[in-house]
BABA-681227 format. One line per 5 residues: number of its first residue (from 1); for each residue x, y, z of C-alpha. Coordinates in Angstrom, 1 decimal, decimal comma. Each point is the difference from the previous one (the first is absolute). Layout:
NUM> X:Y:Z  ...
//
This chain:
1> -1,9:12,7:16,0  0,2:3,3:-1,9  0,7:-0,3:-3,7  1,0:3,1:-1,3  -1,9:1,5:-2,5
6> 1,0:0,8:-3,3  -1,2:1,4:-3,3  0,6:-1,7:-3,2  0,6:1,9:-3,3  -1,6:-1,2:-3,1
11> 2,7:-1,1:-2,5  0,5:2,0:-3,1  0,3:-3,2:-2,2  -3,5:-1,3:0,6  1,0:-3,0:-2,4
16> 2,7:-1,0:2,6  -2,6:-0,1:2,5  -1,5:-3,1:-1,8  2,9:-1,6:-1,2  0,0:-3,7:0,8
21> -3,6:0,2:1,6  -2,5:-2,3:-0,8  -3,3:1,4:-0,3  -3,5:-1,6:0,6  -3,4:1,6:0,3
26> -3,0:-0,1:2,5  -3,1:2,2:-0,4  1,4:1,5:-3,0  3,0:1,2:2,3  3,7:-0,6:-0,7
31> 2,2:-1,5:2,6  3,3:-1,5:0,3  0,6:-3,7:0,6  0,8:-0,4:3,3  1,8:-3,4:-0,3
36> 2,3:1,5:-2,3  1,0:2,9:1,9  1,0:-2,3:3,2  2,1:-2,1:-2,4  1,9:3,0:-1,5
41> 0,3:1,4:3,9  1,6:-3,2:1,3  2,9:0,7:-2,2  0,9:3,2:2,3  -2,1:2,8:-1,7
46> -1,8:0,1:3,1  1,6:2,4:2,2  -2,3:-0,4:3,0  0,5:-3,9:-0,3  -3,9:-0,5:0,7
51> -0,2:-2,5:-3,0  2,6:-2,3:1,4  -1,2:0,4:3,7  -3,5:-0,4:-1,3  0,8:-3,3:-1,4
56> 2,4:-1,2:2,5  -2,7:0,4:2,6  -2,9:-1,3:-2,3  -2,2:3,0:1,2  -1,5:2,8:-1,7
61> 0,3:2,0:3,0  3,0:1,1:2,0  -0,9:2,7:2,6  2,4:3,1:-0,4  1,8:-1,5:-2,8
66> -2,7:-1,1:-2,9  -3,5:1,0:0,2  -1,4:-2,3:-2,8  0,3:2,4:-3,2  1,3:-2,9:-2,1
71> -3,4:-1,2:0,0  -3,7:1,3:-1,5  -2,2:-0,9:2,6  -3,8:-1,0:-0,6  -1,6:3,0:1,8
76> 1,6:2,3:-2,4  -2,5:-1,2:-2,6  -2,7:0,0:2,6  0,5:4,0:0,1  0,4:0,4:-3,8
81> -3,3:-1,6:-0,3  -1,5:2,3:2,5  1,3:3,0:-1,8  -2,2:-1,2:-2,9  -2,9:-0,8:2,1
86> -0,4:3,0:2,1  1,0:2,3:-2,9  3,0:1,4:2,0  1,2:3,3:-1,8  3,7:0,6:-0,4
91> -0,3:2,9:-2,3  2,2:3,0:1,1  0,8:-1,8:3,5  3,3:-0,3:1,7  0,3:-3,7:0,9
96> 2,4:-1,9:1,9  0,4:-3,9:-0,4  1,4:-1,0:3,2  2,0:-3,0:0,6  -0,5:-0,4:-3,8
101> 2,2:-3,0:-1,0  -0,8:-0,4:-3,5  -1,8:3,2:-0,1  -3,1:-1,1:-1,8  -2,6:2,1:2,2
106> 2,1:3,1:-0,9  0,2:-0,9:-3,6  -3,9:-0,3:-0,1  -0,3:3,6:1,7  2,7:1,5:-2,8
111> -2,4:-1,6:-2,7  -2,8:1,7:1,8  1,5:3,4:-0,7  1,3:0,4:3,4  1,8:3,3:0,3
116> 3,1:-1,7:2,0  0,6:-3,3:1,1  2,9:-1,0:2,4  0,9:-3,2:0,6  1,9:-1,5:3,5
121> 1,3:-3,4:0,7  2,4:-1,1:2,9  2,3:-1,3:-2,1  2,2:1,9:-2,6  0,5:-3,2:-2,2
126> -3,7:-0,4:-0,3  -0,5:3,6:-1,1  3,1:0,2:-2,5  -0,7:-4,0:-1,6  -3,5:-0,3:0,2
131> -2,1:3,5:0,7  1,7:2,2:-2,3  0,1:-2,3:-2,9  -3,5:-0,8:0,5  -1,1:3,6:-0,1
136> 2,1:0,7:-3,1  -1,5:-3,4:-1,6  -3,5:1,4:0,4  0,7:3,6:-1,0  1,5:-0,4:-3,3
141> -3,0:0,0:-1,7  -3,2:1,9:0,1  -1,5:-2,6:-1,9  0,0:-2,6:3,2  -3,0:0,6:2,1
146> -1,4:-1,6:3,0  -2,1:-3,3:-0,7  -2,7:-1,2:1,7  1,6:-1,5:3,2  -1,4:-3,6:-0,7
151> 3,3:-1,5:-1,4  2,1:-1,4:2,9  2,5:-1,9:-2,5  2,6:1,0:-2,6  -2,4:1,0:-3,2
156> 2,8:-1,2:-2,1  3,7:-1,4:0,3  2,2:2,4:1,4  2,2:1,8:-2,8  3,6:0,5:0,7
161> -0,7:3,6:0,6  -1,5:2,8:-1,8  1,3:1,0:-2,9  0,5:3,3:0,7  -0,4:2,2:3,0
166> -2,2:2,6:-1,4  -0,8:1,2:3,2  -2,2:3,2:0,3  2,2:2,7:1,4  -3,1:1,7:1,6
171> -0,8:-3,0:1,8  3,5:-1,0:1,5  0,2:3,8:1,1  -2,9:-0,4:2,5  2,0:-3,0:1,7
176> 2,1:0,1:2,9  1,9:-3,3:1,6  1,0:-0,4:3,6  1,3:-2,9:2,1  0,5:-0,2:3,5
181> -2,1:-0,4:3,3  -3,1:1,6:0,0  0,8:2,8:2,8  3,0:0,8:-1,7  -1,6:0,5:-3,3
186> -2,4:2,4:1,6  3,0:1,9:1,5  1,5:0,2:-3,5  -3,0:1,4:-1,5  -1,1:2,4:2,4
191> 3,5:1,3:0,4  0,8:0,1:-3,8  0,9:3,1:-1,9  -1,9:-1,6:-2,8  -3,8:1,4:-0,1
196> -2,3:-2,3:1,9  -3,8:-0,1:0,4  -1,6:-2,7:2,0  -1,6:-2,8:-1,4  -3,8:0,0:-1,1
201> 0,0:-3,8:-0,3  2,3:-2,7:2,0  0,2:-3,4:-1,5  1,3:-3,3:1,9  -0,5:-3,3:-0,2
206> 1,3:-3,0:2,2  1,8:2,2:2,2  -1,4:-0,6:3,4  0,8:-3,4:0,4  2,5:0,9:3,1
211> -1,7:1,7:3,1  3,5:1,4:0,8  -0,1:2,3:-3,0  -3,5:1,4:0,8  1,3:3,4:1,9
216> 2,3:0,5:-3,3  -2,7:-0,6:-2,4  -2,6:1,9:1,7  2,3:3,3:0,8  1,1:-0,1:-3,5
221> -3,5:0,0:-1,3  -0,9:2,9:2,5  2,9:1,8:-1,2  -0,2:-0,2:-3,8  -3,8:-0,2:-0,5
226> -1,4:3,4:-1,2  -2,8:1,0:2,9  -2,8:-0,8:-2,8  1,9:-3,0:-1,3  -1,0:-3,9:0,2
231> 2,0:-2,9:0,5  -1,0:-3,4:-1,7  1,6:-3,1:1,7  -0,1:-3,6:-1,1  0,8:-2,9:2,4
236> -1,0:-3,5:1,0  -2,5:-0,3:3,0  3,3:-1,8:1,9  3,6:-1,0:-0,9  0,7:-3,2:1,6
241> 3,4:0,2:1,6  0,7:3,3:0,2  -3,2:1,0:2,0  -1,1:3,1:-1,9  -3,5:0,5:-2,0
246> -2,5:2,4:-0,9  -2,1:0,1:3,2  3,0:0,3:2,1  1,3:3,1:-1,6  -3,6:1,2:0,1
251> 0,0:-0,3:3,5  3,4:1,8:0,1  -1,3:2,8:-2,1  -3,0:0,4:2,2  2,1:0,4:3,2
256> 1,9:2,7:-1,7  -3,0:2,1:-0,8  1,4:1,6:-3,0  -1,6:-1,7:-3,0  -3,3:-1,4:-0,5
261> 0,0:-3,1:-1,5  -2,7:-2,3:-2,2  0,3:-3,1:-1,4  -1,3:0,3:-3,6  0,4:-3,5:-1,7
266> 0,4:-3,5:1,1  1,3:-2,5:-2,1  -0,8:-3,7:1,4  2,0:-2,1:-2,7  2,2:-2,1:2,0
271> 1,8:1,8:2,8  -2,3:3,1:1,1  1,2:3,4:-1,7  -1,1:3,4:0,8  0,2:3,6:-1,4
276> -0,2:2,8:2,5  -0,4:3,6:-0,5  1,4:2,7:2,3  -0,5:3,4:0,2  0,8:2,7:2,8
281> -2,9:0,4:2,5  0,1:3,9:-0,3  -0,1:-0,1:-3,6
//
């Protein structure tokens, strides 16, 4: 199922982006309360109908319809912690948050003084209702800096919404937002009249749960990553029920013989999770 790619414009009225949104914080990052978004979308404001379909099917994944962007998955925080531990530098880099969902990985890169940060999610509803508001909320003040990464719960009761969206124009002009299937987004970027340079860093978390998507993901990384670029991929060791996992994707990548891969961190708390680094073999 090829979901057409679309670029989402940043609205001029930033206050409207955050209207009726309930904000929470984790690791000093603002994010929209997802359950409130789900409640508001159930009344018909969700053009794709993914919220009602997800609720009706009691599922966080409906292949080809809804791909999990209404939830923040735990590997996102593993990767944020790794950025700090490994002292990953985003300064002046061009970054893609692929399968972004809430967009927290891209927001961390933005705070790390990346030159450009692009966000992609399968669902347009996720971009409009979650990703874009999260980016606006985190850009509104230069005073908000990234925390230590130790806090995993809301650090304070959620406020109704930030008092005013005083978003740094410089930060927001670095951002672009896309929805659609990976190969379609690649095609849109590579054929666009807008200036496009390949990404120095591609960040992706919990996107390899379905082995049926491996070809599209691998080809997208190969097409969009700069020849000297690096991919940071966070994943569970195995996704029960859907069959994917880090070792299966690593085998797939080895067979393609385009990237060199390295498991740079293993998290053994609960279900085993991993962080993989990828770069071109000929880089």
